[in-house]
N, C-alpha and C positions, 0 to 999 in steps of 0.2 A: 504494499500499499504506499502511495506517495502523497504527501500533503500538497494540495494545489498551490500553484504560484499565487503571489499576492495579486489582488485585483488591479487591473491597469489604472494608471493615473496619467492625466494629461499635464503638459507644461503649465497650462493656466491653473489647473487644480493645485499643482504643487506650489505654484507662486502664491496662491491664496493661503496654503498651509504655512508657508514661510512667514507671510505677513501676519497671520493669526498668532503664531508663536512670538514674533517680534513684539507684538502688542501685549499678549496675555502671559507669556512665559518669561520674556526678557524685560518687559516694562518700558518700552520706548516706541518711537514711531520712525518711519523711514527718513524723515527730514533730519532727525537728530541721531540716528543710529551710527555707531562706529563699526569698523570691520569686526571687532570682537563681538558686537551685538548681532551683526549679520551672521557670523559663524555660529553663534549659539542657536539663533532661530533656525538656521539650516540643519544643525545637528538635531534639534528637537523634532523638526519635521521628518527627518530620516528615522529618528528613533521611534516615532509613532509606528512606522512600517516594520521596524525590527521587532517591536514588542509583540505583534500579532503572531508570527511564527514561534517566538520564544514561549509565549504562554501556551500555544497549541502543542508544542513539543513537550512541555512540562506536564500538561494534562494527560497527554497520551502515555507518557512514561509512567505516571501513577495509575492510570486506568488499566494498562496492560501489564502492570507489575513487572516492568522490564528490569533486567540486571543493569546496574549502573557502574560506570567507571569513575573512579575518583583519582585525579592526577595531582599529586603533591609535588610542588616545586618551590624553591626559594626565589626563583626568577620567572617572570613572564614578560619578555621584552616585546610588548605588543605594538609599539610604535604608535603612529596616529591611527585613530579609529574611523574618522569621518569618511574618507574616501574609500577605504577598504569595505565598510559597510555599504556605501552607496553602490559600489561595483557588485557586491555579492547579492544585493536585492534588486539589481538591474535598473537602478535609477540614476546612475552617474550622468548620463547625457540629459535625462529629463531635468535633473537638478541644475545642471549647467545652463540649460535653456531657460529655466524659470528665473535663475539669478540674473541672466543677461537682460531679461525684461525689466528687472529691478535696478539695472545699472551696476551690477556686481559680477565679479569674476570668480568662478568656482575654485580654480587652482590657487589663486591668491588667498582666498578664505581658508581653504583646506591646509595650506602651508602655514597658516597662522596657529594651527592647533599644536600645542606642545606635545612632545613625545612623553608618554607615561614613563616615569622613572622607576620601573619595576624590575630592571634587570641589568646585566652587564654585557654578556657576549653570547656565544653560541648556544650555551645551555638554556638561556632564557628565550632566545629567538626560536630554538627548536620547540620549546614548550608552547610558544604562541602558534607556530605552524601546526603542531599537533592538535591544539584546541580547535583551530579553524578546520582542519581535516576531519576531526571527529564530528563536527557539526555538518560538514558537507556530506559525510558518509552516513549520517543518521545514527551515530553511536551515542546512546544516552550517557552524558558525562557531566561531571563537575570538575573544574580546575580549582585548586586551593593554593593561595599564596598570601603574601603579606602586603598590605597597602602602605608602602613606604612613603613617608612625607617627603624625604629628600633623596631617595634612591641611592645610587652609587656616589656620584658626584658629577658636577659640571666641570669639564676640563678647559683650562686656558693655559697659554704659554706666556711666561714672563722671562725675558732674556733666554728663550729657548727651553726653559725648564717647565715641567708640568706643575701647575698649581691647581689645587682642588677647591671648589666652592660648592655649596649645597645646591641641589636641583630645586627648582621652585614651581614645579608643575601643578601643585595643589593650591597655589595662590589664586589660580583661576577657577571658575565654576566648572565642574565636570558633568557635562550633559549625559554621559554614558554610565554614570554611577547611580545605583539605586541603593540607598542606605536602608539596612534591615535591622533596626534597633531591637526587634523582637527576637532576632537570632543572635544571641550573645551568650558566651560561655565563660565560666570562671576558670582561670588558669593559675595554678599554684607553683610556687618555688620554695626551696629551702624547707625549714621546719624540721619535724621529726616523725618517726613512725611508731605507732602503738599497736598493741595486740589486745583487742577488746572482744571478750566472749568468743574467742577462737577465730575472730576475723581481723585481718590486718587493716589498719586504718592510718592513712597519711594525713598528718596535720600540717598543712603548709604554713610557713612563716610570712610569706608574702603572696599577695594575689593581685591579679589584674583581670580585666574583662576583655575578651576577644569579641569585637563587634563586627558584624558582617556588612560588606559592601559588595553588591552584585553588579556584574557587567554582562550584558548579553553577548554571546559569540555566535554570529549568524553564518551559516554555511552558504555555499554557492547556490544561487537561485532561491534562497530563502526556503528551501525544503525542510530544514531543521535548524534549531538553535539551541545551544547549551549555555551554561552559566559559568563564568569565572568569578569565584567568590574570594574576595580579598579581606583579610582580617586587619582591622585597626585596633590598636591597644588603647583601652580606656581605664581610668582608675576605678576601683571598686568603691572607693570613698573619695569624693572630689577633693576635699581638703579637710584638715583637722581644724574645726572652728575654734576649739578651746585654745590651741596654740596660736591661731591667728589673732584671737582677741587679746592674747598676752603679748602680741607684737613680734612673735617668732614666725615671721611670714615665710621664710625659706623652709623651715621644718614643716610648716603647715602644708606646704605644697608638695612635699615628698611623694605622696602616692601618685599625683599627677606626673611628676617628673619621671618616676619609674616607668609609668605606663607609656608615656610619649617616647621615652628612650628606646623602648622595645621596637616600635614600628617607625623609627625615624630614618635609619640609614641601612642600606644593603651592605653586608659584609663589613661590619666595623673592624678597624685595625686590631688584629688579635695578637700583637706582639707584647701586650701587657696582660696581666692577669684579669684586669677589669674588662679588657676587650674580649678575652676568651670567655669570661662569664657571660657577657652580654650576647655573644654569638650563640652560645649554647642555649641561653634563655630564648632567643629568637627562634631557634630550631624547634625547641619544645613548644613554644607558643603556637607556631604553625601547626605542628602535628597534633597537639592536644585539641585545639579548636576543631581541626578537621575531623579527627576520629570521634569526638563527641557529637559533631554534626551528622556524621555518617550513621552512628548508632541511633541518634534521635530519629533520623529519617527512616531507618529500617524498622524501628520499634513502633512507628506510627501505624504500620499496617501488618506487622508480623510480631509474634510473641516467642518464638523459639530462636535464640541467638545461635544455636548450633547450625542453623540453616544460613547463617550469614554469608558463607562463600557462594551460595547459589544466587545471591542478589547483589553481591558487593565485590568489585575488583579494585584494589588499591595499588597504584603505581607510584613508587618512590623514585623521583628523578634525581639521581645521584645519591650520596650518603647524607645530604643535609636533612632529609626527613626520616632517617633511619630509626629514630625513636618511635616511629609509628608502630613497630612491633611491640616493644615494651609497653607502650601506652595502651594499645588495644588489649593486651593481656591484662594489664592492671585493671582496666575498667571491667573486663569480663570476670576477673577473679574477685576483686575487692568490692565491686559495686553490684555484680549480678550473681555472685555465688557459684561460678563455674570452676571446676577443678582446674589446677594449673596445666596438667597435661592436655586436657581438652581445649583449654583456652589457647595453648601454644599451637595446637593443630589448626584451630579456626583461623588464627592470625596468619599462619603459614599459607593456608589455602587461599586467603584473601590477597596476600601481598606479593608484589613483584618488584624487582629492583633493577633499574637501569644503571649500569656502570658507565661513566664517561671518561675515566682517566686511568692511566697506568702510573702516573707520577706519585711517588710515596707521600709527598707533602700535601697532595690534594685528597688523599684517602684519610679522612679525618680521624684523629686519635684524641681522646680527652683523658686527662689524668683521672684516676679513680677518686682522688681526693676532691677534684672539682665536680665530677659527676655525683659523688656521694653527698657533697654539700648542697649543690643546687637542686638535685633530684634524688633524695635519699631512697625513696621507694623504687624508683626506676633502677638505681644501682643494685638493689636486692634482686629485682626481676631479671636484669641483665646477667647477674651471676647464676641465677636459677636456669636461665636459657642455656648458659654455657655449660653448667653442670649436667643438664638434661642431654645436651648434645654429646658431651664426653661419655656419659653413661650409654647412650645409644650407639656410639662409635668408639669403643674402648681403645682401638688401635690408632686413633687419630693422632697425627704428629702434634707436638706441644705448640708449635707456632701457629697452628690453625685456631687456637683458643681465642675467644672474643676478648677475655680479660687476661693480659700478660704484661709483666714488666711494669706494674702499677699504671697501666693504660687500658682504656676501653677502645677497641679497634672497631670503628664504625663500618668499615667495609665487611669485615667478618660478621658483624651483627646483622647487617642487611642481607648478606648471603644466607646465613643460617635461618633467618626468620622468613625467607621468601620461598615460594614454590618454583619460581623461575627467575633467572638472572640473565639479563641480556646485554651483550655488547652492541656497538652502534656502527660497526663496519666489519667486513669479513676478516680483515687483518687484525683489528683490535680484538674481536671476539676470540680469535685464535691465540693471541697473546694473553688474554684474560685466562684462557684454559691452560695454556702451557706454562705461564710464568706467575701471574698475579694470584690465582686461586687454584693452582695445580692440584694440590692435595685435597682441597674441598671438592673439586671436580671429580677426583677419583672416588671420594666418599659418596657423592651425589651425581652419578653419571646421568646426563640428559638435562640437568638443571640449567646449565649455561646454554643459551641459544643466541643467535644473531638476528638483529633487526636493524639493517642498515638505515641510517638517517635519511630523511627527505625534506624538501621545502615545498611550501604551497605555491603553485603556479598562479594562483589568483593575485597574491600580492607581488611576487617576485618576477612576474612576466606581464600579466594583464594590467596591473596598477603601475608598476615601475617602468615598463617599457611599452607604452601604447603603440609606438611605431612598429615595433617588431611584432606585437600582438596582432595588429591589423594585417601585416604581411602574412602571418601564419594563417589567419582566418580566410584571407583572400585566396590562399594557396590550397589549403586542405579543408576549409569549411569550418563551421562552428562545432563546439562540443569538446575540443581539446582541453579546455580549462578544467574539466572534471574527468578527463581521460587522457593523461599526458603521454601515454604510449602512442597516441595518434600522431605525435610529432614525427615519428618514423616516416610518415607520408611525405615529409619534406624532402627526404633523400632523393626521390625521383626527380626533384626539380633542381637539385644542386648543380647539375651539369648544364642547366639553362642559364646562359650568360646574363639575360635580363633579370632573373631571380637574384643572382649573385650581386649584380650591380645595385638592385634595390636594397638587398640585405646590407650592403656596405654603406649605401647612402643614408640608411637609417642610423647606422652606427656613427657615421660622420656627424649627422645632426645631433645625436645624443652627446657626442664629444663637444660640439660647439656650445651647446647649452650648459654642459658641465664646466667648460672653460670659462664661460661668463660668470657662472656661480663661484668658481675658484678665485677669479679675479676680485670679485666683490668681497669674498670671505677672507682671502689671504693677501691680496695684492700681487700675486704671482700670475703672469700671463702665460697660459698653457696653450701651445700651438695644437689645434685640433687635427693637424695632419701628422703630428708625431705619434709614436706609439704611446698609448696611455697604459702605463705599467703599474698595476695596483696591488698593494699589499695592505689589507684592512682587516684587523683582528686584534684581540687583546695582546698587549705588549708583554712578551715572555721570552726568556732565553731560548726555550725549546722551539719556539715559532720562528726564531732566527731572523728577526728584523736586522740584527747586527750583520749577518751574512749579506743581506741585500745592500746595506749602506756601505760595506767594505767594497763590494763589487762596483757600486756606483762611483766610489772614489777612484778605483782603478780605471773605470771608463773615462772619467773626467781627465785623469792624467794622460790617457792615450790621445784624447782629443787635443789636449795641449801640446803633446809631443808631435803629433802629426796633424796639424790644422787643415791640411789639404786632403786628408784621408777620406775614404768613402764611409763616413759615419752616418748611422741611422739616427734621426732625431728621436729623443725620448723624453717623456714626462714621467718621473718616478713619483707616485702618489702613495703616501703612507696614511694610515688612520688607526687609531686605537688608544686605549688608556692602560696605564700601569696601575696596579694596586698601590694604594697610598704608601704602604710600608715596604714596597719592593724596590729597594735602593738600586739594584743593578738594572732593572727595567727602566727606572726613571733616568738613569745615566745614559742608556741607549737612546731614549727619547731626546735627551739633551744633545747627544752627539749627532743624531739625525738633523735636528734643527740647526746646529752649528754648521754642519756640512752643507745644508741647504742654503744658509745665508752666504757661505763662501762661493759655492757653485753659481747661484743665481745672480751674484754680483760680478761674475767674471766675464768680461767682454770677449774673451778668447773662445768661449763655448756658447755664446749667445745663439739661440735658435737650435742648438743641438742637444742640450741637456738642461733640464729643470728638475728641481726637487721640491715637492710641496707636501706639507703636513697640516691639513686643516684640523683645528682643534675640536674636541668634543664629538668624536665619532659615535653615531647612533643609528637607529633604523632609518630615519629620514635621510641622513647623509648616505647611507648604503643604497637607498633607492635612487640617488643621483649618480653614484659611482659605478654600481654594477652594470647598468646599461651602456655606460661610456667606456668601460674597460676593454682594452685590446688583449692584454696579458694578465693572467691571474697568477700571483705569486703564492704558491703552496709548498714552502721550502723548509718545513719542519724537519728536525732530526728524525729519521725513520724509527718507528717504534714508540714515538711519544704522542702524536696526535691521534686521539681516539677515532675521530671521523672527520669533523669539519662539515660545515654547511655553507660557508662562504664560497668554498670551491664549487659547490653545486650551483649556487646562484649565478656566479660569474660565468661558468660553462653554459648554463641555460641561456644566458643573454649573449652568447657568442664570443666569449673571451677564450683564447687558447691558454692552456695551463703550462707553466714551467714548475716542476715539482719533483719531489722524492716519492719513493714507494711507501707512503705513509697514509694511515687512516683511509678515508674513502677515495683518496687519489688512485689507489690500486684498482678499485672498481670503476671509477671514472675512466681511467685509461683503457681498461678492458672494453668499456662500452663505446667510447668515442673512437677507439682505434689507436694503437701505439704510434702510428704515423701522424696523428693529430694531437700529439702530447710531447712536450719537451721534457724528457726524463733526464735526471742526473742524480748522482749521489749514492752513498752506501745504503745497502738494504738494512733492515732491522737486525738480522743475524750478523752482517758485517760490522755494524756498529758495535755490537757486543764484542766481537773479536778484536776490533781496532782499539778498543779501550784497554785491552790487556797489555798493550804497549804503552808504558807510562810516559814515553816521550813522543807519542803520536803527533801531537800538535807541533812540536819543534821540528820533527822530520818533515811534515807537510809544509811548514813555513820555509824551511831551508830549500825545499824543492821548487818553491814558487817565488820568482823574483817580483812579479807584480804584488803578491801579498806582502812580501817583505817591505816593499816601497810604501804600500798603503799604511802599514803599521808604523813605519818610520815617520811618515808624515804626521800621523796622529800623535805619536810620542813626542815629536818636536813642537807640537802646539800649532800646527798649520791651520787648524780649524778653531783654535782657542787662543789667539795671540795675547789676549788679556790675561790668560792663565795657562801657560804652556804645559803644565803638569796635570791639567784637568782630567785627561783621560788615560793617565798612566795605569790606573786600575783596569780599564778595558784592555789595554795592550797586554798587561801582565796576565790577565785571565786567558786571553787567546794563546799566549806563548806557553803558559804553565798549567792552566786549570780548565782546559777547553773540553768540559764534559759533553757539550752538545755538538762537538766536532765541526765547528765552523771552519777551522783551518783545513781539516781533512777533506771537506767537500768544496772548498773554495775554487779550486781549479776546474773541477767538473762543472760547477755552477757557472763559472766564467765562460767555459766552452759552450755550454748550453745557451747562454745569452748571445754568443756569437751565431749560434744556429737560428735563434729568434730573428736576429738582424738579417740573416740570409734569406729567410722566408719572407720577411717584410719587403725586401727588395723585389719580390715576385708577387705583386698585389693580387693577381688572380689565384695563386696557390693559397695565399692567406685567406682570401674570401671563401674558397672552397672548404678549407679546414675549419674556419669559424662557423660556417653554415652547418657543417656536419656535426660540430659540437652541440649546437642547438638541437638538431634533428635526432640526436642519439641520447638525449638526456632524459627521456621519458621515465626511465626506471627510478629516477631520484625524486619523485613526487612524494610528498608527505602522505598523500592518500594511500599509495602502496604500502608505506611503512605502517600506517595505522591499521590497514587491513591485516598485516602481519601480527600486530599486537592483538587485535580482536580475535584472531584465529588461534594463535600460538600461546598466548599468555592469559588474556582476559576471559575467553570463552563467551563473548558477547556478540549478539546478532544485530544487524542494522534494523532500525525501526522504519526505514523508508524503502 
């Protein structure tokens, strides 16, 4: 059964809807309305049309008693909602026409919407894609996250250095937010545990309220809509009136300060004890509110909690929500009187865990003292889970324990409390089996499965690249938006010169628009006829932005040495944020900006090389850069990137990839064809072997004159004349502590960049390769990924 599409609406009718909301929802009139007012009125008019399928989907889920999916994630990087919703409900052009009658421009208003500050990078963007695909596929689902007041941070550069400022997205009215004060749950921390009449009772020392805010997530063609429920922390007692009346105003406000702190910032700096405590509290705040809400919803129509797995599938997006297992067991045992062994089984059958990283520092570990202090009852339950597992598997190696070395290992906790554990690319899943959880995999064969990531084509092609979307529709017809495999139909047209010319003309137009945007944003003039070479992602050593900028310096020097050489013009575009406490990553950002300032001011390379690093990379910036990119930099150290989704978005939009055999690069290369991918670098197994040579970096540097020259320039202060020793730490790490093998892969990367230049000199070959990248990316739809989760992990059927 398919829910009917929304009733049609004319441009005149929608204009009237906008005017009605301008008057009655915003409280102004056309003569005095600002762009902000018009955007709110437009959003409310669109929201009216989203609410209908949202309510209809919710009613059907209750009526049919459907099994629901509950997706728990610390991040939901949803970007702007307005245009995405307009496209999915089929009103983008109607809305633009209605606004034109009112003297307003749709794109201008849409770009005034702030990005929701609910995430950082790929983890959060994946969660957003998956929520949209679940709605498109009619999978009954709730997303659960935290409604951060200030998000991660707003990035700016001062003298080339990253400076963090609070995000301010909530200073504006949020038309897509439905506050649900009736859905609030008490969340406890600290305190002590008592045994009363044979029942364990946790008496928290601190409490806050988790108050629900709902956002509708509408799927393609509005056939289904789900809910993203975000929790805001509120004080259980607004303030201490007695203390206030005594004049102790700061102490009187302590409950409110505690609550607001919990939902203020994404990923607080955890280099201090206070930061660690806050981060653990945030993770429990999310999971406890979600699990209480799940049980409340189940018990509304069912009375036997032993049947919970039949109606509930809970997915933990990374280890951040790993307390979901202990919390569910606590509520079943302490509040509902279910025996521990039965509660453990119920939890395991409900829970799934998506692993996103092989990096040890990203697999969270909490000290037993911190866990026992902040969550004393949960520490007991975690120890009981560990003891039960040890009893069930007496031969298990000691290192597979959840609690070891005075630490609670959240990766092992998530694994043991889940019935399925999935990696996010074929290579990553293989490494999870062979390296990360090898012994647990032997104890639980079949528990680890693969679900390669995907991205939603509605946002990352239909919205972000209307020119290419139009060419696709003109070439293969409609319907590809919900069936991305249909892109393969483009292959039959790739040998058509007219098709290739139009494909590249669209790319050129996207580059020209992005060039104008970059000039306004950064002051750097980017030539649209140069290669737009893009590396946009979180700044981290393993992602190797350092390798990119070192090779950029080498190319700069070549141009200076041979000014009359056959050099291919390049614009090197970087984007991304470093964690506030990640000193090495922030040093790399500083180096990139210093190199950019030097190169961009050098008349010897004018027109041949530019470096640009627009600040505050986010979803909206990605929507500008992805369609304009010619070259996608996916150059992480092999064996470190779990999957990547930026690589998919860039290839989908016709960028060629230069990359290592890491993450989903492996599968992208297989799909688009090795001949349409610039491969370089050590494999994951070769990386392990190379590290066994303690002097691997020194040997690689001594074998490469260009790399020696680059490091010498940096060491001499060529890019930091005001402080010549500024990057001695960078140089020392490359020579002596090069864990991520920048030096060992430099020459291969440099050679691959020469191959890129060679193909660019043959425009027709480049056009053919770029078009084939788009044509062969159908597999990497988040719809395909969600179908895999529905079948392999959640056992959920589509409602449409």
